[in-house]
N, C-alpha and C positions, 0 to 999 in steps of 0.2 A: 321516283320509284323507291321501293323499300330498300333498306340497307342490305337485307338478305338477298333480294333479287339481284342487286348490283354485285355483291360479293360472289354470287354464284355464276356471274358472267352472263346473265340473261341479256339477250340482245334487245336494245331499245330501238324501235323503228318509228319513223315520222313521215308524213306525207311530203312528197318532194316540193309541192307548191308552197309549203310554209316558209321556205327560204326566200320567196318573193312576196310574202305578206307585207302589205303597206302599213304605215303607222296608224291608220284608222282602223285596221283590222281586216280589210277586204283583200281580195286577190285579183290579179289580172287574169285575162282569159287563159284557159288551161293549155292552149297551144304554146305558151311561153315556158312551160315547165313539163311538157310531155302530156299529151292528151289523156292518157290514162291516169295521171296524177298518182303514180305508183309510190312505193315507199323508198326511203333512204334508211341506212343504218347509222345510228349515232355511236361513234367509237370513242370512248373516253381516252384522253391523254393521261397516262399514268403520272406525269409530272405536274398535272394541273387538277388535282383532286384536293379540295380544301374543306376542312371543318370551319363552319361559319361562326366566328367568335361573338358576333352580336346577337345570335339567336339563342334564346333561353332553352328551347327544345333542341336536343342534339340534331344537327342537320349539316349536310355537306353539299358542296357544289362541285360538279365535274365538268370541265370544259371539254367538249367533244369535237371530233372531226365528223363531217358528213360524208359518208361513203355510199356510192351506188351499191346495190345488192350484188353486183358483179365484182366488187372489191375496190374499184378505183375511186379516187376522190371526186366528189360531185363538182361540176363546173360552176354550179350556182353558189357554192360555199365561199364566202370571202376569206375565211381562214385557209381553205384549200388554195385559193388564188395566191395568197401571200406565200404559202409553202412552195408553190410552183415557181414564183419569182426567185425565192432564195435558192432553189435547186438550179435555176438557170445561171445564177452567179457561181454556184459550186462547180458547175461543169467547166467553168473557166478558171478554177482554182482560186476563187475569190469568195469572201464572206462579207456581206454588208453589216454595219453596226449602226444602230439608231438609238436615239433618246427622244422622249416626248415631253413637252411642257404643256400641262393641262390647266386651263383657267376655268373657274366656276364661281357661281354666286350662291351665297347662303341667305335665304329670305325667311321672313315669318310665314306661317301658313297662308295660302292664297285660295280661299274657298270660292271666290267669285272671279272667274277668268276674264270678265269684262273690266276688272279693276287692275291697276298696275301692281307689280310686285313691290313689297316694302321690306327694308332690312329689319331684323329683329330688334326688340327693345333692348337697349344697353343697360348696363348696371346703374346708370344715372337716370333711368326711366325715359331716355330719349333714343331716337333712331339715328343711326349714322347718316351724315349728310354729304359725305364725299371727300372729307379732308384727311382721311386715314391711310392714303396710299403709302405703302412701305413702312407703316407705323409699327412700333413694338408695343403699343398700348393694348390692354385687354379690356378696355371699357365696353367693347361690344358684347361682352358676356358670353363669348363663344368658347372660352377656354375649356369648359367641361366637354363640349362637343369635340374639339380638336384633340383633347387628351385621349378620348376613346378612339378617334380616327387613327392616331399614332399607334395605339395599342393594337388595334385590329390590323393595321398594316404589318406590324411586326409578326402577329400571329399568322398572317397569310404569306409571310416571306416577301413582302413588297419593300425593297430598300428605297429610301427616299434621299434625294440630294438636298434641295432647299425647298422651303415652304414660306410663302410671303403673302402679305396683303397687297393686292394689285390696285390698279388705278381706279377701278369702278367702285361704286357704293356697295359695300359688303361683298367685294369680289376678291378671290384668292387664287393663288397659283402654286402648283407643285411641279417640281422637276424630278422625273424619274431617272435613275442611273442608266447610262448607256449600256447596250448589250445586244444580244441576238434579236433580230426584228420580231420573230414570232413570240419570243418571251416578252418583249416590250408591249406588243399588242395585247397579249393575255393580261399583263399587269395593268395596262391602261383600262381594259374592260373591267377587271376586278376592282380597281380603284374607284371607278365611276359607280359601280354597283354598291360598293362599300359605303361611299359617301351618301347615297340615297337612303340606304337602310339605317345607318347610324343617325342621320338627320331626323328620320321619323321617330326614333327613340327619344330624341331630345326636343321634340315638338317644333322642328325646323323643316324647311324645304330647301333642298339643293337643286339648283337649276343649271343644266349644261347646254341651254340654248346658246346659239351664237350671239344673239343680241336681245336679251330679255328686258333691257331698260333703254328708253330713248335718251338722247343727249349724254350717253355714258359709253365708254369703250366696251366693245364686245368681248367674247371669250374665244380664245384660239386654242389650237392644239398644234403648236409648232413641232416640226419633225427635224431633228438633227441627224445628218447622215454622213457616214464615212465608209470606206471599204478597206478591208485588210486582206493580205495575201495569206491563204490557208497554209499553215506550216510555220512560216516565219513570223506571222502576226504583224507584218510591216504595213503601215498605212500607205496605200498606193497613191494617195493624193499628194504625197511629198517624196522627193527624190533624196538621195544620200546627202546632198548639200542643203537639204531643208527647203528647196524651192518647189513650187507647184509643178505637177507633172502633166503630160498630155492627157492621161486618164482623168485627172481632175477637170480639165477643160471640157473633155468629151462628156463627162457626167453632167456638168452644168448645162451644156448645150442640149443634152437629151431632156433635161428638166424643162428648159425653155421650149423645146419642140412639143412637149406633151401637156403643158399646164393648161392651155386654153381648151384642148380636147377633153381633159380630165377634170375640168372645174366642177362638173356635176358630181364627181366622185369625192372631191375635197369639200364641197359645199352642197350638201344633199337636200337641204330644205329651203322652203320659201324664206324663212327667217335668216338663213345663212347670208343672204344678199343685203339684209339690213346692216349687217356688220361690214360687208365688203363695199357698200356704197358710201360709207363714212370711213375713208381709208386711213385715218391716223392709226399707225401701228398695225393696220390690217390691210396690207397692200394687195390690190386686185390687179397685179401686173406680173409679167414674167421677166422683169429686169433682174439683173444680178449686181451685187455691190459688195465691197469690203466694208462690213460693219455699218451699213446704212439700213435702218429699220423701215424705210419707205420702199425698199425693194422686196419683191416677192421671194427672191432667192438671196439670202444674206450669208456672207462668209464671216462668221464671228472672229474677233481677234483671238488668236491661239498660238500655241507652239506648233511647229511643223508636224509633230507626232499626233496632234489633236486636230489637224486641219479637217474641216467638215463643211457641209452645205446645209443651211437651215432653210427648209421650205416653210414659209410663213402664211401660206394660203389656207390650210385646213382650219376649220373652226372646232370648238369643243363638241359640236354636235356630229362630227364626222365619225364614221365607223373606223376604228383604229386599224383593223386588218386591211380594209380596202384602201384607206388613205396611205398607209405605209406601202402597200403593194403597188399602188399607182405611182407613187413618188419614186420608189426604187426601180420599177419597170421602166419608167421614162429615162432615168439615169443610165440604166443598162443599155437601153436602145441607143443612147448617144455614144456609149463606149463601143458597142458593137459596130456602129456605122461611122465612127470617128468624126462625129459632128463637131463643129467649132462654134463657140458661143459668140454673141455680140460683145461689144466693149462694155466693161463694167461702168456703172454710173455712180456719181458721188454728189453730195449736196442736194439741193432742190433740183428737180428735173421734170421734164415733160415725158410722159410715157409714149413711145412710138406706137403707131397703130398696130404694127405686127406683134407687139408685146402686150397689148391690152387683152383683158379677159372678159368673158360674158358677165353681165351685171344683173341678170335675173335668172331664176331657175328655168324659165321657159327657154331663154337664149342658150343656157348651158346644156339643156337636154337636146336642143336642136343641133348644137355643135357636136355633142357626143353621138347623136344619131348619124351624122355625116362622117364620123371619124373612122377611117380604115385602120389607123394606128391602134385605136382602142380594141377593135375586133381582132386585130392581129395579136395583141398582147394578152387579152383576156377571154377571147373566144366570142363568137357571134351570139351563142345562147345566153351567156351571162349579160352582155351589154344590152341585148334586146329585152331581156327580162327585167333588168334594172330600170331601163327607160320606161317600160310598161308600168311598173310599180310606182315610180316617181311621177309619171303622168297622171295616175289616179289621185295621188296626193295633191298635185297642182290643181286638178279639176275640182277636188273637194274644197280647196282654198277659195277658188273663184266662185263657188256656190254660195259663199257668205258675203254679206255686205258689212263692211267694217264701220266702227263708230266714227272714224274720220270722214267717211263718205256721207254718213247721215248728218254729222255736225257741220261740214263745210259746204256740201253740195245741195242739201235739201232746200235751201233758201234761194238757190239760183233760178233765174227766170228761164 
C-alpha cells in the first residue's frame, strides 16, 4: 500500500483463505477457512517496520499479525500461533529463549528446472566442487554478495553470531543470536527474504530447499531452546548447583512426545524428506543425546547457564513461526504433564521404533491427521486447514512423472 495510506492508519484487509494458500497458488475448499471466506485485518507490528536497504525505490516492509475483524488473533495465523504458545509460558512465569541456525545454498541462475543447480563461477573461472567446507577462501567470488548481505542485515537490525561455509557445495550457514522466540522468527523470515533479494541483484539464486542437491548434505533450521524465569532471568534447565533440573527432563520428554505428530510442521514439503531419508547430520528420530549430532534432540556442550535443547529436525524450508511454535509447545506439554524422557543415547545407535519419525510427507500428514495432541495445542481449524493445503501440494507432486521414472522404468518389461 502507499506510504500515505499506511501512515494514516488505513486498515488493510485480506481474504481469510489466503492463510491456507498452497505453494502452487491454489486453495483448499472454503470449508477449511470459513465458507464465506470473509476478511482478516492485517495489523502491523510497530517493532517490525523496515526500510528495505536493497531497494533503489524507497520501500518498506511491515510484518503484520492477522486478526479476525472481531479483534482476536486468527487461528490460521502461524505468527498468532507462536504468540499463543509464548503466552502459555508467560502464564507460568516462564519465557522461552530460542536461536535459529539457518543453512542455504547460493547457486548460479537456474532457468531450466529439469537441470540440477550449479554453484556460481569462481574467480578462477571454475565452479566449486565440494572441498570448501568451513573454508576461509573467497575463490567462489561471493564476497561482494556477502558484503551486501552483511550491510543489509545491519540496516534491518539483524544481529548475527557466526557465518560459515557449510558442508555442501556452495552451502552456507548463519547463526542468529538467541532471544525472544517471536523476534527470532521475525528475524529468520526477514533474513531469508533479504538473501533472495540481494542474490537477485548479484545475478545469483539463493535456495532454501531442504535438499536441493543429490549426494550433498541438506539445509536445516536447527532450533536452540531454553527457558528462563520471568523476573530473575534464571535458566530453569539448571539448578543452583549447575545440575539439570526436572523441568529440563520434562521439556525433553515433551519434545519426544510431539516430534512424530509434528513432523509435517517441521518438514512441510515433499523435498523435506529427501533430507531426512539421508540422515547424516539430519536425524529423523526423537532420540536425545549429549552432544551427538545423530540425535534429533541434541544437548550441546555448554555452561549450566546456557543449557539448552537443540531440535535438529526442521529444515531450512520450514515456516519459522510454525516450527518454533510446535517445538516450544511440545516442550511445554512435557513440563505441564511432568513427562519423563527415555535414556540419552551416545555413539552409534539403533533408533527404537517408538522414537522413529515419518519418512514421507504422506506418512507425516497421516500422523498429523490422527494427532489429538496437535489439535489440542493448535486447534482443530488450524490443523485441518494445514493438512488440506499440504495434501493439495502432495497431490500436485504426484501429478508429475519425474526424470528418474522415465530414465529407469521406461525400459522395464
